[in-house]
C-alpha positions in Angstrom: -0.2 -0.1 0.0 2.2 3.1 -0.8 1.9 7.0 -2.6 2.9 10.2 -1.3 1.1 13.4 -1.3 1.2 16.5 0.9 -1.4 19.2 0.3 -1.2 22.8 0.8 -3.7 22.9 3.1 -1.6 21.1 5.8 -3.3 17.9 5.4 -1.3 15.0 4.5 -1.9 12.0 2.8 -0.1 9.0 0.7 2.7 6.9 1.3 0.7 3.4 -0.1 -2.4 5.3 1.4 -4.3 8.3 1.3 -7.5 9.6 -0.4 -8.1 12.7 -2.7 -9.3 16.0 -0.8 -9.1 19.9 -2.0 -6.8 21.9 -1.2 -8.4 25.5 -1.2 -9.1 26.4 2.5 -6.6 25.7 5.4 -7.2 22.3 7.3 -7.9 22.5 11.0 -5.1 21.2 13.4 -5.1 17.6 13.7 -6.4 16.4 17.0 -4.5 14.3 19.3 -6.8 10.9 19.2 -7.4 8.3 16.1 -10.8 7.6 15.0 -11.1 4.3 16.4 -12.8 2.4 13.0 -10.5 3.4 10.7 -7.7 3.3 12.9 -8.9 -0.3 13.7 -9.6 -1.0 9.8 -6.1 0.5 8.7 -4.2 -2.2 11.0 -6.4 -4.9 10.0 -6.0 -4.3 6.5 -2.3 -3.7 6.8 -1.9 -6.6 9.0 -3.8 -8.9 6.5 -1.7 -8.2 3.9 1.1 -10.2 5.6 -1.3 -12.9 5.7 -2.8 -12.7 1.8 1.1 -12.7 0.9 2.2 -16.5 2.0 -1.5 -17.7 1.0 -0.9 -16.3 -2.6 2.8 -17.3 -3.0 1.1 -20.8 -2.4 -1.2 -20.5 -5.5 1.2 -18.1 -7.6 4.6 -17.4 -8.2 6.0 -14.6 -5.9 7.0 -12.5 -8.7 4.1 -13.1 -10.7 1.6 -12.4 -8.0 3.3 -8.9 -6.8 3.2 -7.9 -10.7 -0.4 -8.9 -11.2 -1.0 -7.0 -8.0 0.2 -3.7 -9.1 -1.2 -4.0 -12.6 -4.7 -4.4 -11.1 -4.0 -1.8 -8.4 -2.6 0.8 -11.2 -6.0 0.1 -13.2 -8.3 0.7 -10.1 -6.4 3.8 -8.9 -6.4 5.4 -12.4 -9.9 4.6 -12.9 -10.7 6.5 -9.2 -8.2 9.1 -9.9 -10.0 10.1 -13.3 -13.4 9.6 -11.8 -13.0 12.0 -8.5 -10.4 14.1 -9.8 -10.4 14.5 -13.6 -7.0 14.4 -15.7 -3.8 13.6 -14.2 -1.9 17.3 -13.8 1.8 16.7 -12.8 5.2 17.8 -14.4 7.4 15.4 -15.7 10.2 16.1 -13.1 7.4 15.5 -10.4 6.4 12.1 -12.0 9.6 10.8 -12.2 10.2 11.5 -8.5 6.8 10.1 -7.7 7.9 7.0 -9.7 11.3 6.5 -8.4 9.8 6.7 -4.6 7.0 4.6 -5.6 9.3 1.6 -7.3 11.1 1.5 -3.9 8.2 1.9 -2.0 6.4 -0.7 -3.5 8.2 -2.8 -6.3 11.3 -3.3 -4.4 9.6 -3.7 -0.5 6.9 -6.2 -2.2 8.9 -7.6 -4.7 11.4 -8.9 -1.9 8.7 -9.9 0.3 6.8 -12.0 -1.7 10.3 -13.8 -2.7 10.7 -14.2 1.3 7.5 -15.7 1.4 8.1 -17.8 -1.2 11.3 -19.2 0.3 9.5 -19.7 4.0 9.8 -16.5 5.9 7.0 -16.5 8.1 4.1 -13.8 8.3 4.6 -12.9 11.9 8.3 -12.4 11.3 7.8 -10.3 8.4 5.4 -8.2 9.7 8.0 -7.7 12.8 10.5 -7.1 10.1 8.5 -4.3 8.7 7.7 -2.5 12.1 11.0 -1.6 12.5 11.0 0.5 9.1 9.7 3.4 11.1 12.9 3.5 13.3 15.4 2.4 10.2 14.2 5.4 8.3 14.9 7.8 10.9 18.4 5.8 11.4 19.3 6.2 7.7 18.4 9.5 7.7 20.6 10.4 10.9 23.3 8.3 9.0 23.0 10.1 5.4 21.1 13.3 5.7 22.8 14.0 9.5 19.3 14.5 10.9 19.3 14.4 14.5 18.5 10.7 16.4 17.2 10.9 19.6 18.5 8.6 22.4 14.8 7.1 22.4 14.8 6.2 18.6 18.2 4.6 19.0 17.1 2.6 22.1 14.2 1.4 20.5 15.7 0.3 17.2 18.3 -1.6 19.6 15.3 -3.2 21.5 13.3 -3.9 18.2 16.3 -5.7 16.8 16.8 -7.5 19.8 13.1 -8.7 19.7 13.6 -9.9 16.0 16.5 -11.8 16.4 15.1 -13.6 19.4 12.0 -14.6 17.3 14.4 -15.5 14.7 16.2 -17.5 16.8 19.5 -20.2 15.9 18.0 -21.9 13.2 17.0 -19.3 10.5 15.7 -23.0 8.3 12.3 -22.2 10.0 12.6 -18.5 8.6 13.2 -19.5 5.1 17.0 -19.8 5.3 19.5 -17.6 4.4 17.2 -16.6 1.3 14.4 -15.8 3.1 16.1 -13.5 5.8 17.8 -11.5 3.1 14.8 -10.8 1.1 13.1 -10.2 4.2 15.7 -7.4 4.9 15.5 -6.1 1.6 12.2 -5.6 1.3 12.3 -3.6 4.9 15.3 -1.4 3.4 13.4 -0.6 0.2 10.5 0.7 2.5 12.7 2.7 4.3 14.8 4.1 1.3 11.4 4.8 -0.1 10.3 6.9 2.6 13.3 8.8 2.7 12.9 9.4 -1.4 9.0 10.9 -0.7 11.2 14.4 0.2 12.1 14.5 -3.3 8.9 14.8 -4.9 7.7 18.5 -5.3 4.3 19.1 -6.6 2.1 16.3 -6.5 -1.1 15.3 -8.0 -3.9 13.7 -5.6 -3.2 10.4 -4.0 -4.9 8.1 -6.3 -3.2 9.5 -9.3 0.2 9.3 -7.3 -0.8 5.6 -6.3 -1.3 5.1 -10.3 2.0 6.2 -11.2 3.7 4.2 -8.3 1.8 0.9 -8.8 2.4 1.2 -12.4 5.9 2.1 -12.6 6.2 -1.0 -10.3 4.2 -3.5 -12.1 6.3 -3.1 -15.5 9.7 -4.3 -14.2 8.2 -6.6 -11.9 6.3 -8.2 -15.2 9.2 -8.4 -17.0 11.1 -10.3 -14.1 8.5 -12.5 -13.9 8.0 -13.5 -17.7 12.0 -13.9 -17.5 12.4 -15.9 -14.2 9.3 -17.4 -13.8 7.9 -17.9 -17.4 4.4 -18.5 -18.1 3.3 -21.8 -15.9 3.1 -19.6 -12.5 -0.5 -20.7 -11.4 -0.9 -24.0 -9.3 -4.3 -23.2 -7.8 -6.3 -20.7 -9.7 -9.1 -20.0 -7.2 -6.2 -18.9 -4.2 -4.3 -17.1 -6.8 -7.3 -15.1 -8.2 -8.6 -14.5 -4.4 -5.2 -13.2 -3.0 -4.4 -11.3 -5.9 -8.0 -9.8 -5.9 -7.7 -9.4 -2.2 -4.1 -7.6 -2.2 -5.1 -5.4 -5.1 -8.4 -4.1 -4.0 -8.3 -4.2 0.1 -4.5 -3.8 0.8 -3.6 -1.3 -1.7 -6.8 0.7 -2.5 -8.9 0.4 0.8 -5.7 0.8 2.9 -4.8 4.1 0.9 -8.2 5.4 1.6 -8.1 4.6 5.3 -5.0 6.2 5.8 -6.1 8.9 4.4 -8.7 9.4 7.1 -6.2 8.8 9.8 -4.1 11.6 8.2 -7.0 14.1 8.3 -7.7 13.5 11.9 -4.0 13.1 13.2 -1.4 14.6 10.4 1.4 13.0 8.7 2.6 10.8 11.8 -0.8 8.8 12.2 0.9 5.7 10.7 3.8 5.9 13.4 1.3 5.9 16.2 -0.1 2.5 15.5 2.7 0.7 14.1 3.6 -1.3 17.0 0.0 -2.9 16.8 0.7 -4.8 13.6 2.9 -7.6 14.6 0.4 -8.7 17.5 -2.3 -8.8 15.0 -0.5 -10.2 12.1 0.5 -13.2 14.6 -3.3 -13.6 15.6 -4.2 -13.8 11.9 -1.4 -16.1 11.2 -2.7 -18.6 14.0 -6.0 -18.3 12.6 -5.7 -18.8 8.7 -2.1 -19.9 8.3 -1.9 -22.0 11.2 1.3 -20.6 12.6 2.0 -21.0 15.8 4.9 -19.2 18.2 6.7 -21.0 21.1 7.6 -19.5 24.3 11.0 -17.9 22.8 9.1 -16.2 19.6 6.2 -14.8 21.9 9.2 -13.2 24.3 10.7 -11.9 20.9 7.6 -10.5 19.8 6.8 -8.7 22.9 10.4 -7.2 23.2 10.3 -6.4 19.4 6.9 -4.4 20.1 7.8 -2.8 23.0 11.1 -1.2 21.2 9.0 -0.3 18.0 6.5 1.5 20.3 9.1 3.3 22.2 10.8 4.4 19.2 7.9 5.7 17.5 6.0 7.3 20.4 4.9 10.5 19.5 6.5 13.3 21.3 6.0 16.1 18.8 3.8 17.0 15.9 5.0 15.5 12.2 8.1 17.1 10.8 7.7 18.7 7.4 10.2 17.0 5.6 8.8 13.3 4.8 9.7 11.5 8.3 7.9 12.2 11.4 9.7 12.0 14.8 9.4 8.6 15.0 10.4 7.8 11.6 7.6 6.1 10.2 6.8 6.8 6.3 4.9 10.2 6.2 1.8 9.7 4.3 2.3 13.2 3.2 6.0 12.6 2.3 6.2 15.5 -0.7 7.2 19.2 -0.9 4.7 20.9 -2.7 1.0 21.4 -3.3 -1.8 19.6 -4.3 -3.1 20.4 -7.5 -6.8 20.7 -7.7 
């Protein structure tokens, strides 16, 4: 779920999720609380992606599945954008920046993660790895952009990584072996680097047009890779494959976009980071119910430790920044610099 748009009114949208708005009058300052139903829905939608992914790669080859997801999501986002906002109006330079950030946020992140699922990486561990992305983004910003990294963020990152390593345990074969772990790490890096890349975006169209660009630019190379590496015989279970593909494109990519927009209007650009720590435990319950994944005592302890680390690191102690990454280091749903074009 990943696009990026910031509007002139002060409301922020995008980073895999968001919704079209009109930026003609100032928005009220974001409230401190999040609306329960959209927040709960966003957590469930985001977490369910870690269930639909492993479910899908059992029926369709991983690159073909993620390519199909973004082809369908791009079509849907384009139709919604045209119906709600009219023709696309964006400069070539901004379109290129949106495309680059979108390819990292979508193509690299999900392409790598689906390959990790195919190698055997579990849903809960994948969610746990992704939950570290807000803190990793802040760490990368400190390393390469010379931004301040607070002691709280550093502590949270260390605790979070320790928890992930505890869940991983001494035998990585249960997590898909070296291939599963490496692809998982690449997926998290894609998410964090793409989040930082949002800063390069100047004037951007509304979130659905941004989604159309980002999904489309991810679909093209993934389709080429899928055809080159996996060939044409990629479906082992047509019914399950179709269910996974439609769910990922419609629910995760499009519905998630709209739900995040509601949260952003209520809380501002840091809306996602304040509930990021909830994703792994929710995913663990879903994985137990749907995929029959279970956790032993060591893994439960690691999950709790990692969640506490992420919660500490992303705890909202200041209002979101204007640079595309809030204090917690989470993907800024409005990570663009520029105006929403009506």
